N, C-alpha and C positions, 0 to 999 in steps of 0.2 A: 492697256492694250487695245489696239483697234480690232475690230471684228467685222467681217464682211456683211453680216446681217444686223448686228445690234449696235455697232459703233463703227461704221465704215470710214468716217472722217472724224478724227478726234479734235479737229480745230476748234469747234464750239465749246469744248470743255477744258481746253488747255489752261485758261485763266483760273480754273478751280484747283489746279494742282499746286502744291507747295514748291517753292524754288528748290532746285536740286533734285526734283523727281525726274523720272525718265518715262518717256512714252515709247512703246514698242509698236512699230507699224507692221501690220501683217496683211497680206493679200496674196491669193494664189496666182494671180496674173502679174507677170513681171512688169508690163507696161503700166498697169494700174498702180502697182507698188511704187514704181519710179515717180509717177505723177503725184501720188500721195506724199512721198518724201519731198518732192519739189515744193509742194504747197504747205508743208508742215514744219520743216526744219527751221527756216528763218524765224517764223512766228514763235516756235518753241524756244529757240535760243534767246530771243528778245525777252521772254518771260523767265529766263534762268532755268530752263528745263533741258534735259538731255534727250536725244532721240536715238533709238536703236532700230535697226532694220532686221526683220525676221528672215532668216535663212538665205540671205543674199549678201555675202561679204563684199563682193565687187561693188554692188550698189551702195552698200554702207560706206565704203571708202570713197567712191567717186562722188557721192552726194554730199559729203561733209557731215554725215551722221556721226554720232559720238561712239557708235559701236554696233554690234550685231547680236541678235538673239537667235540661238539655234534650237530647233526642235530636238528631241531626244534622238530621233531617227537621223536627222541631218548631222548631228554631232557624231554619232556612231560611224556613219559612212566615211567621214574624214577628209574628202577631197578639198574642203574649204580651207584646210590648214596650209596648203601651198600658197594661198593668196595672202597669208598673214605677213610675209616678209615685206618690209618697207611700210607697214602701217604705222601711223603716227603714235607717239607716246600718249598714254592715257586712253587709248582705244579700248572700249569695254566689250567683254565677251560674256554673255550669260547663256545658260543652257536650261532646257526643261528636263525635269526628272520625274518619272512616274513609278519608280521602283527603288528599292534599297540598292540593287545592283547598279542601276543607272547613277544613283547618288554617289556610290563608291567610285565609279569610273570618272565621273565629273570631278570628284575630289582630287583625283590624280592628274588633272588636265590643266590646260591653259585658261580655263574659264575663270572669270573673276567672281561670279556668283551664280547660284542656281535658283530656279523657280521649281519648288516641289509641289506637285499637284496630281489630281484634284483633291483639295482638302475637303470641300463640301460638294454636294451635287451641283452640276453646272450644265447650262444649256449648250455650251460648246462641245461637251462630250457626255451626253446624257446617259450612255450605257457604261461609263467608266466606273470602276470600283473606287470609292472615295477613301481617303486616309482617315478623316476625322481629326479633331484637334489633338487628341492624345498621341496617336501614331505620328502625326505631323511633328509634334514636339520631340518625341523620342528620336525620330530620324534626323531632324534638324540638329539635334545635339551631337550627332555622330559625324557631322560634316565639318571639315576644316575650312570650307568655303562659306561665305555668307549665304544664308538661305532666306528666300522669300516665299510666302504662301501664295498659292494661286488656285483658282477653281471655286466658284460659288461665293466669292467674297463680295459682300455688300454690308450695309450698316448692321443688320442683325447678326450675321455670321461673324463679322469682324469682332463684335463684342464677345463672342464665344471663344475667340482665338487669343490665347495668351501667348504673345510672340516669344517671350523668353529668349531663347537662343537665336531666334530668327530676327532679321533686320528690317523686315517690312512685308508688303504684300503687293500683288498685282490685281487689277480688277477691270471688269468690263461693265457688269451689271450695276455696280455701285454708282455709276454716273447717271443711271436712269432713275434712281431713287430721289 
């Protein structure tokens, strides 16, 4: 995941990702997000990576991204759904979930996968209540959708996380180690 402070441009680390991985581009400014998409998508595709755009389904479709990642709030608000008609086959939709209720809602949705977070303390949301590896595992097992861990994921915490029913993880800090 890109991050406005810690990883504003993921281009320098794309070659570190395994083929088939996805990069989620996030930026609060639409113009900056569009520019980031413009400079990242072609390079990522050449490396066999997918690109998802955070919270902007129109940009995700128009830029040739492989999908969209929706925050829990954006997903709940729902107006993005009207833009889904006519999207291409294989378009990926992921959502962020921070509670068991959000996970249940996403499980009945059009999302293809969920990011359950924060698993560990994270600089992105320093005041957030963390799940910890055990609660993460219990909640992930309850989801019919593929679940990925997010929040405080780096080499040391990843070793503590037994993915079990989860399919993977998202990270920002891990690329600084």
